[in-house]
A tleap script that builds the chain and sets N, CA, C and O, in Angstrom:
source leaprc.protein.ff14SB
mol = sequence {
  NMET VAL LEU ARG ASP ALA ALA ALA VAL ASP
  ILE ALA ASP PRO VAL GLY VAL TYR PHE GLY
  THR ARG GLY GLY GLU VAL TYR GLY SER ALA
  ASP GLU GLY ALA THR PHE ARG THR VAL ALA
  ALA HIE LEU PRO ASP VAL LEU CYS VAL ARG
  ALA ALA VAL ILE GLU CSER
}
set mol.1.N position { 83.232 -33.880 -41.298 }
set mol.1.CA position { 81.721 -34.169 -40.654 }
set mol.1.C position { 81.367 -33.100 -39.818 }
set mol.1.O position { 82.100 -33.033 -38.831 }
set mol.2.N position { 80.154 -31.907 -39.896 }
set mol.2.CA position { 80.480 -30.461 -39.195 }
set mol.2.C position { 79.132 -30.962 -37.913 }
set mol.2.O position { 77.974 -31.342 -38.085 }
set mol.3.N position { 79.804 -30.779 -36.876 }
set mol.3.CA position { 78.430 -31.056 -35.924 }
set mol.3.C position { 78.066 -29.538 -35.539 }
set mol.3.O position { 79.006 -28.811 -35.217 }
set mol.4.N position { 77.046 -29.128 -35.548 }
set mol.4.CA position { 76.394 -27.615 -35.199 }
set mol.4.C position { 76.074 -28.219 -32.954 }
set mol.4.O position { 75.613 -29.191 -32.356 }
set mol.5.N position { 76.696 -26.865 -32.597 }
set mol.5.CA position { 76.636 -26.586 -31.390 }
set mol.5.C position { 75.640 -25.781 -31.244 }
set mol.5.O position { 74.744 -25.943 -30.416 }
set mol.6.N position { 75.742 -24.676 -32.193 }
set mol.6.CA position { 74.326 -23.158 -31.520 }
set mol.6.C position { 74.090 -22.784 -33.407 }
set mol.6.O position { 74.756 -22.921 -34.434 }
set mol.7.N position { 73.124 -22.410 -33.130 }
set mol.7.CA position { 71.986 -22.047 -34.620 }
set mol.7.C position { 71.015 -20.523 -34.162 }
set mol.7.O position { 70.374 -20.187 -33.166 }
set mol.8.N position { 71.312 -19.941 -35.390 }
set mol.8.CA position { 70.392 -18.787 -35.256 }
set mol.8.C position { 69.777 -17.626 -35.948 }
set mol.8.O position { 70.556 -16.719 -36.240 }
set mol.9.N position { 69.198 -17.559 -36.095 }
set mol.9.CA position { 68.197 -17.134 -37.896 }
set mol.9.C position { 67.848 -15.271 -37.290 }
set mol.9.O position { 67.847 -14.781 -36.161 }
set mol.10.N position { 67.608 -14.716 -38.571 }
set mol.10.CA position { 67.954 -13.610 -38.471 }
set mol.10.C position { 66.413 -13.381 -39.246 }
set mol.10.O position { 65.810 -14.365 -39.672 }
set mol.11.N position { 65.891 -12.106 -39.371 }
set mol.11.CA position { 64.899 -11.320 -39.606 }
set mol.11.C position { 64.989 -10.516 -41.155 }
set mol.11.O position { 64.264 -9.566 -41.449 }
set mol.12.N position { 66.190 -11.198 -42.203 }
set mol.12.CA position { 65.927 -10.092 -43.005 }
set mol.12.C position { 64.948 -11.173 -44.257 }
set mol.12.O position { 64.311 -12.195 -44.003 }
set mol.13.N position { 65.132 -10.518 -45.538 }
set mol.13.CA position { 64.446 -11.292 -46.731 }
set mol.13.C position { 65.447 -11.762 -47.385 }
set mol.13.O position { 66.137 -10.771 -47.622 }
set mol.14.N position { 65.954 -12.674 -47.825 }
set mol.14.CA position { 65.576 -13.970 -47.455 }
set mol.14.C position { 66.117 -14.157 -46.155 }
set mol.14.O position { 66.821 -13.274 -45.666 }
set mol.15.N position { 65.832 -15.356 -45.451 }
set mol.15.CA position { 66.490 -15.303 -44.048 }
set mol.15.C position { 68.057 -15.543 -43.774 }
set mol.15.O position { 68.808 -16.274 -44.419 }
set mol.16.N position { 68.257 -15.025 -43.047 }
set mol.16.CA position { 70.066 -15.129 -42.816 }
set mol.16.C position { 70.088 -16.840 -41.983 }
set mol.16.O position { 69.178 -16.944 -41.161 }
set mol.17.N position { 70.597 -17.553 -42.058 }
set mol.17.CA position { 71.034 -18.551 -40.839 }
set mol.17.C position { 72.308 -18.694 -40.691 }
set mol.17.O position { 73.095 -18.702 -41.638 }
set mol.18.N position { 72.685 -18.841 -39.282 }
set mol.18.CA position { 73.933 -18.915 -39.188 }
set mol.18.C position { 74.299 -20.171 -38.048 }
set mol.18.O position { 73.286 -20.571 -37.473 }
set mol.19.N position { 75.340 -20.725 -37.710 }
set mol.19.CA position { 75.518 -22.027 -37.012 }
set mol.19.C position { 77.147 -21.923 -36.545 }
set mol.19.O position { 78.063 -21.516 -37.260 }
set mol.20.N position { 77.262 -22.452 -35.000 }
set mol.20.CA position { 78.738 -22.754 -34.654 }
set mol.20.C position { 78.819 -24.356 -34.316 }
set mol.20.O position { 77.926 -25.004 -33.769 }
set mol.21.N position { 80.221 -24.901 -34.810 }
set mol.21.CA position { 80.463 -25.619 -34.040 }
set mol.21.C position { 81.739 -25.526 -32.634 }
set mol.21.O position { 82.324 -24.523 -32.225 }
set mol.22.N position { 81.828 -26.654 -32.256 }
set mol.22.CA position { 82.537 -26.859 -31.057 }
set mol.22.C position { 84.486 -27.095 -31.815 }
set mol.22.O position { 85.406 -27.621 -31.187 }
set mol.23.N position { 84.554 -26.682 -32.840 }
set mol.23.CA position { 85.679 -27.286 -33.717 }
set mol.23.C position { 86.494 -25.027 -33.815 }
set mol.23.O position { 87.597 -24.574 -34.121 }
set mol.24.N position { 85.435 -24.495 -33.458 }
set mol.24.CA position { 85.197 -23.269 -33.498 }
set mol.24.C position { 84.970 -22.752 -34.753 }
set mol.24.O position { 86.005 -22.109 -34.925 }
set mol.25.N position { 84.551 -22.660 -35.376 }
set mol.25.CA position { 83.436 -22.129 -36.664 }
set mol.25.C position { 82.317 -21.331 -36.170 }
set mol.25.O position { 81.747 -21.596 -35.111 }
set mol.26.N position { 82.011 -20.394 -36.897 }
set mol.26.CA position { 80.881 -20.356 -37.213 }
set mol.26.C position { 80.590 -19.764 -39.100 }
set mol.26.O position { 81.371 -19.107 -39.788 }
set mol.27.N position { 79.346 -20.249 -39.445 }
set mol.27.CA position { 79.080 -20.674 -40.876 }
set mol.27.C position { 77.808 -19.494 -40.942 }
set mol.27.O position { 77.195 -19.074 -39.960 }
set mol.28.N position { 77.601 -19.103 -42.308 }
set mol.28.CA position { 76.700 -18.361 -42.598 }
set mol.28.C position { 75.936 -17.999 -44.088 }
set mol.28.O position { 76.514 -17.528 -45.068 }
set mol.29.N position { 74.686 -18.297 -44.008 }
set mol.29.CA position { 73.926 -18.192 -45.913 }
set mol.29.C position { 72.787 -17.519 -45.634 }
set mol.29.O position { 71.769 -17.565 -44.943 }
set mol.30.N position { 73.543 -16.666 -46.703 }
set mol.30.CA position { 72.468 -15.205 -46.862 }
set mol.30.C position { 71.202 -15.737 -47.986 }
set mol.30.O position { 70.706 -14.925 -48.768 }
set mol.31.N position { 70.767 -17.174 -47.951 }
set mol.31.CA position { 69.769 -17.287 -49.115 }
set mol.31.C position { 68.906 -18.220 -48.268 }
set mol.31.O position { 67.802 -18.621 -48.637 }
set mol.32.N position { 69.405 -18.495 -47.261 }
set mol.32.CA position { 67.552 -19.115 -46.056 }
set mol.32.C position { 68.438 -20.769 -45.872 }
set mol.32.O position { 67.747 -21.735 -45.547 }
set mol.33.N position { 70.144 -20.987 -46.132 }
set mol.33.CA position { 70.183 -22.494 -45.932 }
set mol.33.C position { 70.522 -23.000 -47.228 }
set mol.33.O position { 70.937 -24.159 -47.216 }
set mol.34.N position { 70.451 -22.412 -48.388 }
set mol.34.CA position { 70.676 -22.912 -49.590 }
set mol.34.C position { 72.302 -23.165 -49.622 }
set mol.34.O position { 72.767 -24.037 -50.356 }
set mol.35.N position { 73.134 -22.356 -48.787 }
set mol.35.CA position { 74.896 -21.791 -49.402 }
set mol.35.C position { 75.020 -21.588 -48.181 }
set mol.35.O position { 74.194 -20.931 -47.548 }
set mol.36.N position { 76.048 -22.107 -47.670 }
set mol.36.CA position { 76.761 -21.961 -46.343 }
set mol.36.C position { 78.225 -21.179 -46.593 }
set mol.36.O position { 78.963 -21.739 -47.404 }
set mol.37.N position { 78.765 -19.826 -45.922 }
set mol.37.CA position { 80.061 -19.491 -46.545 }
set mol.37.C position { 80.922 -19.221 -44.827 }
set mol.37.O position { 80.443 -18.498 -43.953 }
set mol.38.N position { 81.998 -19.859 -44.716 }
set mol.38.CA position { 82.683 -19.597 -43.337 }
set mol.38.C position { 82.685 -18.314 -43.187 }
set mol.38.O position { 83.161 -17.598 -44.068 }
set mol.39.N position { 81.877 -17.534 -41.454 }
set mol.39.CA position { 82.225 -16.208 -41.257 }
set mol.39.C position { 83.182 -16.208 -40.596 }
set mol.39.O position { 84.147 -15.595 -41.054 }
set mol.40.N position { 83.338 -16.935 -39.151 }
set mol.40.CA position { 84.959 -16.842 -38.713 }
set mol.40.C position { 85.191 -18.246 -38.578 }
set mol.40.O position { 84.524 -19.192 -38.997 }
set mol.41.N position { 86.503 -18.211 -37.766 }
set mol.41.CA position { 87.169 -19.383 -37.462 }
set mol.41.C position { 88.253 -19.309 -36.445 }
set mol.41.O position { 88.330 -18.235 -35.849 }
set mol.42.N position { 89.117 -20.254 -36.124 }
set mol.42.CA position { 89.956 -20.285 -34.780 }
set mol.42.C position { 89.595 -19.704 -33.548 }
set mol.42.O position { 90.260 -18.987 -32.800 }
set mol.43.N position { 88.221 -20.199 -33.432 }
set mol.43.CA position { 87.553 -19.349 -32.220 }
set mol.43.C position { 87.599 -20.707 -31.051 }
set mol.43.O position { 87.864 -21.909 -31.098 }
set mol.44.N position { 87.309 -20.031 -30.350 }
set mol.44.CA position { 87.101 -21.834 -29.273 }
set mol.44.C position { 85.663 -22.865 -29.589 }
set mol.44.O position { 85.390 -23.300 -30.708 }
set mol.45.N position { 85.239 -23.001 -28.937 }
set mol.45.CA position { 84.218 -23.900 -28.682 }
set mol.45.C position { 82.741 -22.671 -29.054 }
set mol.45.O position { 82.190 -21.851 -28.320 }
set mol.46.N position { 82.502 -23.050 -30.513 }
set mol.46.CA position { 81.058 -22.213 -30.591 }
set mol.46.C position { 79.493 -22.567 -29.754 }
set mol.46.O position { 78.705 -23.388 -30.223 }
set mol.47.N position { 79.241 -21.858 -28.557 }
set mol.47.CA position { 78.055 -22.558 -27.947 }
set mol.47.C position { 76.805 -21.996 -27.669 }
set mol.47.O position { 75.762 -22.384 -27.143 }
set mol.48.N position { 77.393 -20.536 -28.392 }
set mol.48.CA position { 75.727 -19.494 -28.533 }
set mol.48.C position { 76.134 -18.618 -30.036 }
set mol.48.O position { 77.202 -18.130 -30.405 }
set mol.49.N position { 75.088 -18.659 -30.537 }
set mol.49.CA position { 75.285 -17.476 -31.959 }
set mol.49.C position { 73.896 -17.073 -31.624 }
set mol.49.O position { 73.040 -17.797 -31.117 }
set mol.50.N position { 73.784 -15.873 -31.958 }
set mol.50.CA position { 73.044 -14.941 -32.348 }
set mol.50.C position { 73.113 -14.347 -33.078 }
set mol.50.O position { 74.239 -14.117 -33.519 }
set mol.51.N position { 71.833 -13.650 -33.741 }
set mol.51.CA position { 72.070 -12.793 -35.484 }
set mol.51.C position { 70.828 -11.297 -34.985 }
set mol.51.O position { 69.821 -11.305 -34.277 }
set mol.52.N position { 71.450 -10.294 -35.671 }
set mol.52.CA position { 70.669 -9.417 -36.081 }
set mol.52.C position { 71.109 -9.127 -37.435 }
set mol.52.O position { 72.037 -9.616 -38.078 }
set mol.53.N position { 69.948 -7.907 -37.855 }
set mol.53.CA position { 70.266 -7.019 -39.150 }
set mol.53.C position { 70.003 -5.806 -38.325 }
set mol.53.O position { 69.297 -5.290 -37.459 }
set mol.54.N position { 71.424 -5.620 -39.468 }
set mol.54.CA position { 72.263 -3.526 -38.819 }
set mol.54.C position { 71.676 -2.945 -39.632 }
set mol.54.O position { 71.974 -3.404 -40.735 }
set mol.55.N position { 70.856 -2.019 -39.709 }
set mol.55.CA position { 70.143 -1.394 -40.710 }
set mol.55.C position { 71.492 0.327 -41.020 }
set mol.55.O position { 72.325 0.569 -40.147 }
set mol.56.N position { 71.421 1.043 -42.047 }
set mol.56.CA position { 71.860 2.004 -41.539 }
set mol.56.C position { 71.369 3.210 -42.365 }
set mol.56.O position { 71.691 4.353 -42.040 }
savepdb mol mol.pdb
quit
């Protein structure tokens, strides 16, 4: 079981969804939350997550 402590969404289309855990992982979804993958691991407690769309 994963307990979410922080979450954010971006303004992309489709919307990206991200959340962090006290277990030190950050998960991200590029399909509005249908599927998630680990974005970062082995971090301290993740209590805040922010998302941004960076255009090149």
